[in-house]
N, CA, C and O atoms as CSV, one atom per row, in Angstrom:
chain,resi,resn,atom,element,x,y,z
A,1,MET,N,N,180.971,103.001,121.272
A,1,MET,CA,C,182.377,102.870,121.554
A,1,MET,C,C,182.524,102.302,122.960
A,1,MET,O,O,181.928,102.817,123.905
A,2,GLU,N,N,183.299,101.265,123.095
A,2,GLU,CA,C,183.617,100.673,124.385
A,2,GLU,C,C,184.984,101.141,124.828
A,2,GLU,O,O,185.861,101.391,124.002
A,3,VAL,N,N,185.165,101.257,126.114
A,3,VAL,CA,C,186.443,101.679,126.656
A,3,VAL,C,C,186.895,100.655,127.669
A,3,VAL,O,O,186.108,100.227,128.513
A,4,THR,N,N,188.150,100.256,127.598
A,4,THR,CA,C,188.683,99.338,128.596
A,4,THR,C,C,189.717,100.062,129.429
A,4,THR,O,O,190.404,100.963,128.948
A,5,TYR,N,N,189.819,99.663,130.668
A,5,TYR,CA,C,190.822,100.254,131.552
A,5,TYR,C,C,191.366,99.142,132.428
A,5,TYR,O,O,190.604,98.442,133.094
A,6,ASN,N,N,192.673,98.978,132.428
A,6,ASN,CA,C,193.279,97.909,133.207
A,6,ASN,C,C,194.462,98.489,133.978
A,6,ASN,O,O,195.501,98.799,133.396
A,7,ASP,N,N,194.298,98.631,135.275
A,7,ASP,CA,C,195.379,99.135,136.120
A,7,ASP,C,C,195.333,98.376,137.428
A,7,ASP,O,O,194.542,98.703,138.313
A,8,GLU,N,N,196.170,97.368,137.557
A,8,GLU,CA,C,196.157,96.516,138.743
A,8,GLU,C,C,196.577,97.274,139.995
A,8,GLU,O,O,196.266,96.836,141.103
A,9,ASP,N,N,197.278,98.403,139.850
A,9,ASP,CA,C,197.737,99.178,141.001
A,9,ASP,C,C,196.730,100.225,141.454
A,9,ASP,O,O,197.014,100.977,142.386
A,10,LEU,N,N,195.565,100.297,140.825
A,10,LEU,CA,C,194.566,101.283,141.179
A,10,LEU,C,C,193.966,100.945,142.534
A,10,LEU,O,O,193.327,99.904,142.692
A,11,ASP,N,N,194.171,101.828,143.519
A,11,ASP,CA,C,193.673,101.615,144.877
A,11,ASP,C,C,192.446,102.485,145.100
A,11,ASP,O,O,192.555,103.709,145.170
A,12,LEU,N,N,191.272,101.856,145.211
A,12,LEU,CA,C,190.033,102.599,145.382
A,12,LEU,C,C,189.600,102.691,146.832
A,12,LEU,O,O,188.504,103.172,147.117
A,13,SER,N,N,190.438,102.239,147.757
A,13,SER,CA,C,190.024,102.180,149.156
A,13,SER,C,C,189.969,103.543,149.841
A,13,SER,O,O,189.134,103.739,150.724
A,14,GLU,N,N,190.817,104.477,149.470
A,14,GLU,CA,C,190.851,105.797,150.093
A,14,GLU,C,C,190.848,106.885,149.028
A,14,GLU,O,O,191.647,106.829,148.094
A,15,PRO,N,N,189.963,107.877,149.149
A,15,PRO,CA,C,189.992,108.997,148.200
A,15,PRO,C,C,191.319,109.752,148.275
A,15,PRO,O,O,191.895,109.902,149.352
A,16,GLU,N,N,191.793,110.222,147.133
A,16,GLU,CA,C,193.031,111.000,147.066
A,16,GLU,C,C,192.719,112.474,147.312
A,16,GLU,O,O,191.566,112.894,147.212
A,17,ASN,N,N,193.745,113.253,147.631
A,17,ASN,CA,C,193.632,114.703,147.626
A,17,ASN,C,C,193.732,115.117,146.167
A,17,ASN,O,O,194.797,114.971,145.566
A,18,LEU,N,N,192.664,115.625,145.582
A,18,LEU,CA,C,192.624,115.828,144.143
A,18,LEU,C,C,192.685,117.304,143.760
A,18,LEU,O,O,192.097,118.161,144.419
A,19,ASP,N,N,193.407,117.576,142.682
A,19,ASP,CA,C,193.417,118.893,142.062
A,19,ASP,C,C,192.549,118.777,140.811
A,19,ASP,O,O,193.056,118.538,139.715
A,20,LEU,N,N,191.231,118.950,140.985
A,20,LEU,CA,C,190.291,118.736,139.881
A,20,LEU,C,C,190.381,119.846,138.847
A,20,LEU,O,O,190.548,121.020,139.178
A,21,GLN,N,N,190.266,119.444,137.586
A,21,GLN,CA,C,190.242,120.376,136.469
A,21,GLN,C,C,189.242,119.865,135.458
A,21,GLN,O,O,189.050,118.657,135.322
A,22,THR,N,N,188.610,120.771,134.756
A,22,THR,CA,C,187.664,120.399,133.711
A,22,THR,C,C,188.371,119.513,132.680
A,22,THR,O,O,189.481,119.815,132.242
A,23,GLY,N,N,187.712,118.422,132.303
A,23,GLY,CA,C,188.259,117.513,131.301
A,23,GLY,C,C,189.038,116.343,131.862
A,23,GLY,O,O,189.351,115.408,131.125
A,24,LEU,N,N,189.361,116.368,133.149
A,24,LEU,CA,C,190.091,115.236,133.746
A,24,LEU,C,C,189.212,113.994,133.799
A,24,LEU,O,O,187.990,114.084,133.917
A,25,HIS,N,N,189.848,112.849,133.712
A,25,HIS,CA,C,189.160,111.564,133.832
A,25,HIS,C,C,189.340,111.070,135.257
A,25,HIS,O,O,190.452,111.065,135.786
A,26,VAL,N,N,188.238,110.653,135.877
A,26,VAL,CA,C,188.255,110.281,137.290
A,26,VAL,C,C,187.465,108.991,137.518
A,26,VAL,O,O,186.735,108.526,136.643
A,27,ILE,N,N,187.631,108.431,138.713
A,27,ILE,CA,C,186.784,107.343,139.195
A,27,ILE,C,C,185.947,107.928,140.332
A,27,ILE,O,O,186.475,108.569,141.240
A,28,VAL,N,N,184.623,107.696,140.269
A,28,VAL,CA,C,183.735,108.149,141.332
A,28,VAL,C,C,183.073,106.952,141.998
A,28,VAL,O,O,182.929,105.886,141.400
A,29,LYS,N,N,182.672,107.152,143.249
A,29,LYS,CA,C,181.952,106.119,143.977
A,29,LYS,C,C,180.501,106.559,144.091
A,29,LYS,O,O,180.209,107.670,144.532
A,30,TYR,N,N,179.579,105.659,143.680
A,30,TYR,CA,C,178.147,105.936,143.746
A,30,TYR,C,C,177.447,104.672,144.210
A,30,TYR,O,O,177.513,103.641,143.541
A,31,GLU,N,N,176.779,104.746,145.351
A,31,GLU,CA,C,176.059,103.603,145.927
A,31,GLU,C,C,176.940,102.351,145.980
A,31,GLU,O,O,176.533,101.282,145.525
A,32,ASP,N,N,178.137,102.485,146.532
A,32,ASP,CA,C,179.103,101.401,146.723
A,32,ASP,C,C,179.621,100.766,145.436
A,32,ASP,O,O,180.164,99.662,145.473
A,33,ASN,N,N,179.463,101.440,144.305
A,33,ASN,CA,C,180.025,101.004,143.040
A,33,ASN,C,C,180.927,102.103,142.500
A,33,ASN,O,O,180.779,103.267,142.870
A,34,TYR,N,N,181.861,101.740,141.627
A,34,TYR,CA,C,182.830,102.678,141.075
A,34,TYR,C,C,182.597,102.853,139.577
A,34,TYR,O,O,182.335,101.888,138.860
A,35,TYR,N,N,182.696,104.107,139.114
A,35,TYR,CA,C,182.436,104.434,137.715
A,35,TYR,C,C,183.490,105.406,137.196
A,35,TYR,O,O,183.869,106.340,137.903
A,36,PRO,N,N,183.970,105.196,135.960
A,36,PRO,CA,C,184.849,106.188,135.344
A,36,PRO,C,C,184.005,107.331,134.787
A,36,PRO,O,O,182.854,107.136,134.396
A,37,GLY,N,N,184.588,108.510,134.759
A,37,GLY,CA,C,183.866,109.650,134.223
A,37,GLY,C,C,184.801,110.798,133.894
A,37,GLY,O,O,186.016,110.711,134.074
A,38,THR,N,N,184.199,111.883,133.405
A,38,THR,CA,C,184.932,113.077,133.011
A,38,THR,C,C,184.380,114.279,133.758
A,38,THR,O,O,183.165,114.457,133.848
A,39,VAL,N,N,185.272,115.102,134.294
A,39,VAL,CA,C,184.878,116.309,135.019
A,39,VAL,C,C,184.380,117.356,134.020
A,39,VAL,O,O,185.100,117.734,133.096
A,40,LEU,N,N,183.140,117.820,134.216
A,40,LEU,CA,C,182.576,118.862,133.358
A,40,LEU,C,C,182.810,120.248,133.951
A,40,LEU,O,O,183.171,121.180,133.232
A,41,LYS,N,N,182.606,120.385,135.255
A,41,LYS,CA,C,182.935,121.614,135.977
A,41,LYS,C,C,183.114,121.260,137.440
A,41,LYS,O,O,182.642,120.220,137.899
A,42,HIS,N,N,183.804,122.134,138.176
A,42,HIS,CA,C,184.134,121.806,139.557
A,42,HIS,C,C,184.142,123.050,140.422
A,42,HIS,O,O,184.217,124.173,139.925
A,43,ASP,N,N,184.064,122.831,141.728
A,43,ASP,CA,C,184.190,123.906,142.707
A,43,ASP,C,C,184.967,123.350,143.902
A,43,ASP,O,O,185.517,122.252,143.813
A,44,LEU,N,N,185.022,124.074,145.000
A,44,LEU,CA,C,185.808,123.629,146.153
A,44,LEU,C,C,185.253,122.377,146.830
A,44,LEU,O,O,186.005,121.644,147.473
A,45,GLU,N,N,183.947,122.121,146.697
A,45,GLU,CA,C,183.321,121.004,147.400
A,45,GLU,C,C,183.161,119.745,146.568
A,45,GLU,O,O,182.903,118.675,147.119
A,46,GLY,N,N,183.311,119.849,145.239
A,46,GLY,CA,C,183.128,118.675,144.394
A,46,GLY,C,C,183.106,119.039,142.929
A,46,GLY,O,O,183.669,120.053,142.516
A,47,ALA,N,N,182.437,118.185,142.132
A,47,ALA,CA,C,182.432,118.401,140.689
A,47,ALA,C,C,181.211,117.784,140.037
A,47,ALA,O,O,180.634,116.815,140.532
A,48,GLU,N,N,180.830,118.378,138.903
A,48,GLU,CA,C,179.807,117.794,138.047
A,48,GLU,C,C,180.543,116.860,137.094
A,48,GLU,O,O,181.445,117.278,136.368
A,49,ILE,N,N,180.142,115.578,137.104
A,49,ILE,CA,C,180.886,114.556,136.366
A,49,ILE,C,C,179.943,113.739,135.492
A,49,ILE,O,O,178.875,113.310,135.930
A,50,LYS,N,N,180.362,113.535,134.245
A,50,LYS,CA,C,179.635,112.681,133.306
A,50,LYS,C,C,180.247,111.290,133.407
A,50,LYS,O,O,181.441,111.120,133.161
A,51,THR,N,N,179.437,110.287,133.769
A,51,THR,CA,C,179.974,108.942,133.983
A,51,THR,C,C,179.569,107.972,132.881
A,51,THR,O,O,178.610,108.186,132.139
A,52,MET,N,N,180.349,106.892,132.811
A,52,MET,CA,C,180.118,105.821,131.858
A,52,MET,C,C,179.323,104.704,132.525
A,52,MET,O,O,179.134,104.707,133.742
A,53,VAL,N,N,178.856,103.738,131.712
A,53,VAL,CA,C,178.159,102.567,132.236
A,53,VAL,C,C,178.956,101.317,131.869
A,53,VAL,O,O,179.636,101.277,130.843
A,54,SER,N,N,178.861,100.307,132.715
A,54,SER,CA,C,179.579,99.051,132.493
A,54,SER,C,C,178.903,98.231,131.400
A,54,SER,O,O,177.676,98.136,131.346
A,55,VAL,N,N,179.724,97.637,130.527
A,55,VAL,CA,C,179.216,96.731,129.495
A,55,VAL,C,C,179.968,95.409,129.539
A,55,VAL,O,O,180.106,94.733,128.519
A,56,GLY,N,N,180.450,95.045,130.709
A,56,GLY,CA,C,181.190,93.798,130.875
A,56,GLY,C,C,182.375,94.021,131.779
A,56,GLY,O,O,182.576,95.114,132.309
A,57,ILE,N,N,183.154,92.982,131.948
A,57,ILE,CA,C,184.318,93.064,132.812
A,57,ILE,C,C,185.345,94.008,132.208
A,57,ILE,O,O,185.799,93.807,131.082
A,58,GLU,N,N,185.710,95.048,132.968
A,58,GLU,CA,C,186.691,96.052,132.557
A,58,GLU,C,C,186.352,96.736,131.236
A,58,GLU,O,O,187.257,97.174,130.526
A,59,ALA,N,N,185.060,96.839,130.889
A,59,ALA,CA,C,184.643,97.522,129.665
A,59,ALA,C,C,183.528,98.513,130.005
A,59,ALA,O,O,182.607,98.196,130.758
A,60,TRP,N,N,183.625,99.693,129.449
A,60,TRP,CA,C,182.693,100.783,129.748
A,60,TRP,C,C,182.316,101.482,128.465
A,60,TRP,O,O,183.066,101.450,127.489
A,61,LYS,N,N,181.140,102.125,128.462
A,61,LYS,CA,C,180.744,102.936,127.310
A,61,LYS,C,C,179.964,104.148,127.804
A,61,LYS,O,O,179.445,104.162,128.920
A,62,TRP,N,N,179.894,105.162,126.950
A,62,TRP,CA,C,179.072,106.319,127.257
A,62,TRP,C,C,177.622,105.929,127.017
A,62,TRP,O,O,177.302,105.395,125.956
A,63,PRO,N,N,176.736,106.183,127.977
A,63,PRO,CA,C,175.326,105.820,127.789
A,63,PRO,C,C,174.675,106.693,126.718
A,63,PRO,O,O,175.152,107.788,126.420
A,64,THR,N,N,173.584,106.196,126.148
A,64,THR,CA,C,172.862,106.954,125.129
A,64,THR,C,C,172.386,108.289,125.700
A,64,THR,O,O,172.536,109.333,125.065
A,65,LYS,N,N,171.809,108.247,126.905
A,65,LYS,CA,C,171.411,109.477,127.605
A,65,LYS,C,C,172.514,109.804,128.608
A,65,LYS,O,O,172.852,108.973,129.450
A,66,GLU,N,N,173.077,111.013,128.521
A,66,GLU,CA,C,174.176,111.387,129.404
A,66,GLU,C,C,173.808,111.217,130.871
A,66,GLU,O,O,172.708,111.572,131.294
A,67,ASN,N,N,174.740,110.671,131.639
A,67,ASN,CA,C,174.572,110.476,133.066
A,67,ASN,C,C,175.471,111.486,133.770
A,67,ASN,O,O,176.660,111.234,133.965
A,68,VAL,N,N,174.901,112.633,134.152
A,68,VAL,CA,C,175.673,113.710,134.775
A,68,VAL,C,C,175.127,113.959,136.178
A,68,VAL,O,O,173.937,114.222,136.354
A,69,LEU,N,N,176.008,113.872,137.171
A,69,LEU,CA,C,175.650,114.136,138.564
A,69,LEU,C,C,176.738,114.975,139.212
A,69,LEU,O,O,177.870,115.031,138.732
A,70,TYR,N,N,176.373,115.632,140.322
A,70,TYR,CA,C,177.340,116.346,141.130
A,70,TYR,C,C,177.854,115.380,142.200
A,70,TYR,O,O,177.060,114.784,142.927
A,71,TYR,N,N,179.165,115.225,142.297
A,71,TYR,CA,C,179.792,114.353,143.296
A,71,TYR,C,C,180.601,115.217,144.256
A,71,TYR,O,O,181.371,116.076,143.826
A,72,PHE,N,N,180.428,114.988,145.553
A,72,PHE,CA,C,181.256,115.670,146.546
A,72,PHE,C,C,182.666,115.078,146.508
A,72,PHE,O,O,182.859,113.945,146.067
A,73,ASN,N,N,183.638,115.850,146.969
A,73,ASN,CA,C,185.044,115.424,146.919
A,73,ASN,C,C,185.271,114.042,147.506
A,73,ASN,O,O,186.080,113.279,146.977
A,74,GLU,N,N,184.577,113.700,148.587
A,74,GLU,CA,C,184.801,112.385,149.212
A,74,GLU,C,C,184.336,111.218,148.333
A,74,GLU,O,O,184.704,110.072,148.594
A,75,ASP,N,N,183.533,111.490,147.298
A,75,ASP,CA,C,183.081,110.439,146.387
A,75,ASP,C,C,183.884,110.403,145.086
A,75,ASP,O,O,183.660,109.536,144.241
A,76,ILE,N,N,184.809,111.333,144.925
A,76,ILE,CA,C,185.710,111.332,143.767
A,76,ILE,C,C,186.986,110.650,144.230
A,76,ILE,O,O,187.785,111.238,144.959
A,77,VAL,N,N,187.172,109.415,143.808
A,77,VAL,CA,C,188.195,108.545,144.377
A,77,VAL,C,C,189.596,108.856,143.864
A,77,VAL,O,O,190.534,108.959,144.653
A,78,CYS,N,N,189.745,109.005,142.553
A,78,CYS,CA,C,191.075,109.246,142.001
A,78,CYS,C,C,190.985,109.772,140.578
A,78,CYS,O,O,189.943,109.689,139.928
A,79,ILE,N,N,192.095,110.313,140.114
A,79,ILE,CA,C,192.245,110.748,138.732
A,79,ILE,C,C,192.899,109.597,137.973
A,79,ILE,O,O,193.830,108.964,138.473
A,80,ILE,N,N,192.409,109.330,136.769
A,80,ILE,CA,C,192.980,108.258,135.944
A,80,ILE,C,C,193.431,108.822,134.605
A,80,ILE,O,O,193.055,109.931,134.224
A,81,LYS,N,N,194.238,108.047,133.900
A,81,LYS,CA,C,194.638,108.416,132.545
A,81,LYS,C,C,193.433,108.233,131.641
A,81,LYS,O,O,192.531,107.451,131.940
A,82,LYS,N,N,193.428,108.959,130.538
A,82,LYS,CA,C,192.360,108.800,129.566
A,82,LYS,C,C,192.363,107.351,129.088
A,82,LYS,O,O,193.413,106.801,128.755
A,83,SER,N,N,191.188,106.744,129.056
A,83,SER,CA,C,191.065,105.345,128.667
A,83,SER,C,C,191.248,105.170,127.164
A,83,SER,O,O,191.032,106.095,126.380
A,84,LYS,N,N,191.642,103.986,126.794
A,84,LYS,CA,C,191.827,103.645,125.389
A,84,LYS,C,C,190.493,103.180,124.819
A,84,LYS,O,O,189.850,102.295,125.383
A,85,ALA,N,N,190.079,103.766,123.715
A,85,ALA,CA,C,188.826,103.369,123.061
A,85,ALA,C,C,189.041,102.109,122.242
A,85,ALA,O,O,190.042,101.973,121.539
A,86,VAL,N,N,188.090,101.192,122.342
A,86,VAL,CA,C,188.145,99.942,121.599
A,86,VAL,C,C,186.828,99.800,120.858
A,86,VAL,O,O,185.770,99.736,121.485
A,87,LEU,N,N,186.876,99.750,119.539
A,87,LEU,CA,C,185.655,99.588,118.762
A,87,LEU,C,C,185.271,98.118,118.698
A,87,LEU,O,O,186.117,97.240,118.533
A,88,LYS,N,N,183.980,97.876,118.831
A,88,LYS,CA,C,183.456,96.509,118.775
A,88,LYS,C,C,182.600,96.367,117.535
A,88,LYS,O,O,182.630,97.234,116.662
A,89,SER,N,N,181.833,95.282,117.439
A,89,SER,CA,C,181.060,94.985,116.253
A,89,SER,C,C,179.804,95.846,116.111
A,89,SER,O,O,179.114,95.742,115.097
A,90,TYR,N,N,179.491,96.676,117.078
A,90,TYR,CA,C,178.356,97.584,116.967
A,90,TYR,C,C,178.867,99.009,116.997
A,90,TYR,O,O,180.007,99.253,117.391
A,91,SER,N,N,178.040,99.947,116.586
A,91,SER,CA,C,178.526,101.331,116.579
A,91,SER,C,C,177.818,102.139,117.657
A,91,SER,O,O,176.643,101.922,117.954
A,92,GLU,N,N,178.546,103.054,118.222
A,92,GLU,CA,C,178.044,103.965,119.251
A,92,GLU,C,C,178.290,105.376,118.765
A,92,GLU,O,O,179.221,105.618,117.996
A,93,PRO,N,N,177.458,106.316,119.208
A,93,PRO,CA,C,177.702,107.708,118.819
A,93,PRO,C,C,179.047,108.202,119.353
A,93,PRO,O,O,179.456,107.832,120.453
A,94,THR,N,N,179.717,109.020,118.587
A,94,THR,CA,C,180.994,109.591,119.003
A,94,THR,C,C,180.752,110.653,120.053
A,94,THR,O,O,179.876,111.503,119.899
A,95,GLN,N,N,181.526,110.604,121.113
A,95,GLN,CA,C,181.417,111.628,122.156
A,95,GLN,C,C,182.340,112.770,121.788
A,95,GLN,O,O,183.489,112.557,121.402
A,96,GLY,N,N,181.833,113.972,121.908
A,96,GLY,CA,C,182.714,114.949,121.476
A,96,GLY,C,C,182.807,116.255,121.978
A,96,GLY,O,O,183.634,117.038,121.512
């Protein structure tokens, strides 16, 4: 399953003050790149987040092997709306 996200007003330059909750969709910064992901659990200093991988311009998918890391608050850039799933000519496992 591929996911596209298009928001021209998305400002990634400064992290927001975030009220993190399990299940929220966020953008994280990792090694000067930005990735969409889902909060699995959180604490006062950051969150464990499952991130997607890029499969083209503005297209993302869940990797075959889950990519879960702990991100400190300063690397969690913003909360986003749940992305719209777009099915392509190949099949991917359903995330659930």
